[in-house]
N, C-alpha and C positions, 0 to 999 in steps of 0.2 A: 701176219700174223694171228695166235687167235687169240681168246684171253679166257677165263672162266669168266661169271657175270658177277656185278654186283647185287649186293644187298640195299637200298636204299626204307629204310628208317623214318615219316613222319608222323612223328607228334607235338603234339602242344596242350592245353587245358581244352577242357570244353567248348562248347561254342568260338573257334577259334577259329571254322573253315576251312578246317584239313580235310576237311571230306570233295565240297566247290574246289579248293587245290586243288586235289586228285581225280578228281573227272573233269577238269582241265588239262591238268598237266598228260591222262597220260591221251587226250583228243589234240592235244598239241605235240606229243614226243615221238619218237617213232622208237621201239627196238625194249621198252619193261614192259614187264607182266605184273598186276595187281594182283601178289599173293591169296590164296583162296583161305580161308578163314573155314574150323570144323566147331559147329554148334551142338549142343542136343537141341534145340526149341525145333519146332515148328517149323516146312514152310510157306512160308506165307501167298498167295494169289500170284500165278508171275515168277515164281522164283525155281530154279531150275536146279539139285543137284550136282553140282561139278564147276558152276557157272557162278552161281553167287553165294553157294557156302558148299562146304561136304557136310550132309546130313545126317549124324549117326542117333543113336539111343545114347545116354547116362551107362549106360554098362559099358557100351565099346571105347566112351570116351576116356570113364577113368583105365580104362586098360590100358590108351594110350601114354595118356601122365606115369601111367603100370614101367611100360615100356618105352619111357623115356623117348616117347617120337613126336614131342609137342614141343618147340622150343620154346611156347611162354601160354599159359589159361589162365582161367579169369573168370572165379563166378561170379551173375551179370541179373542180381533177383534172383531166379529160381531157375537159369538156363548158365550154363557152360562154352562157352568161346574160345580157343587156341589156336596154334599157329604152328600145320603141321611140318615140322621137321620133315619129311623127307618130300615131298612136293619142293616146300628153298630149294632142297638140298640137288637134288633129279636136275632145276631150271636152272638154277647157279651148273652146276658141271655144265650143264648143252649149251653157254652161254651167255644166260641169257637173262637180262637184268631183272628182279625183284623190285619191286614195289610196294610194302608196307603200312597204312594207313594203323594206328593203332598210342593206346591210350596211352600216357608215361612210363605206368607200371609195367603193362606194355614189355615196351620198348628196354629197363633199365634188365629188365631181367630173358631182352634179347641179347644185350649189351655185349651181357655174361656169357652166354652162348656161344658167338659170334660178332667180336670184339670188328673184326678186321665192318663190318659194313660201318655202313656211309648215316651216320644217325644226324636226323634235319628238327630243330625244333624251331618250333611253328610259335609264335609271342604276338598275341594284340599287340596295338599301337599304346592301350592304355588299359587299367580296370575300366576304368569309364565308360571308355569308346564300344570293348567289354560288354558292358552293366547295358549300354547303348541295345549297340545289336542284338541280347541276347532278351530283353526288354519288345526290340520292333517284331522280333521272326512270332511273335503272340502265339510262343507254343510251352509256354510253361507259364507259374506262376512267382510273384515276387518273391515267394519265401525261396522256390528251386534258386531260380536269376538269383538271392543272396548268399545260397548256400556255396549256388558255383564259384560267385568273387572271391568268398574268404577259401573255396579250393586252390581257384587258380591267382593267388597271394605265397600260397604254397610253393604249387606245382613252376611258376619260373625261376623258381631255386633249381631245381633241378636241369634250367640248362649251360647248369658246369659238365652235365654229362655228354653234351654230345657237342659234332661239330661242328656242327653251324646252326646260325638258328638265324628265320626269315621273319621278319616283321607284317601282320600280314592285314598293311592301311588301305593297300589299294591290290587289289583279285592278279588284275594284268602283271605287273608292279610285279609281286610276293609271283606268279608263278616263273613272270622269267627268271626274280631268280634260282627259282629251282634247278628252269632248263640248265644255267649255267651254275648249278652244284651238277650237274648229273655231266653236261661236256664236260667239265675238270676232268674228274674220278675215271671219266670212261677215256683220258688222256693218260693217266697217272704212266710213268715210265714199270711202275711194280705190277700193275695189272696186265700187264704185256708179258706171251712168258717169252 
């Protein structure tokens, strides 16, 4: 039996561990490919166009928006980031599962365009635990941490728009849950031709 690929979208509040979960999941689970974002920012040392990001000019990015070639996009500070529709659809049509790690607003934009995707909300065990994690990383000021925690309280309300919630209280257990969701989704009858 052949099947179309499935779009898996993981998102959740800032600092909840989405990036770490994504990296471990991709290392441990075969048959899933990370979606590559388009950005207007300049490549950092060691980054490769088409592997890390699709690096484009602001003019090209605006054309992609006008031509509806992005599933979602956002301006973050001075740079623009988006998910290229063609890259995702071409891979899905070839039977390739795609993983997207994205913020909540982007996930909700994609859900409107691709409601058959599988949307997984990554939640902290508690607001207090998230605060401890952010503080222990040593990357953010106390003011920045307070802003993120306040945003998290609001963002948790969006979990009702997702298919699954995975609480990230233990990395290996959270990855096991993500793998279980993906395997179960791959086995659904309606996913097979």
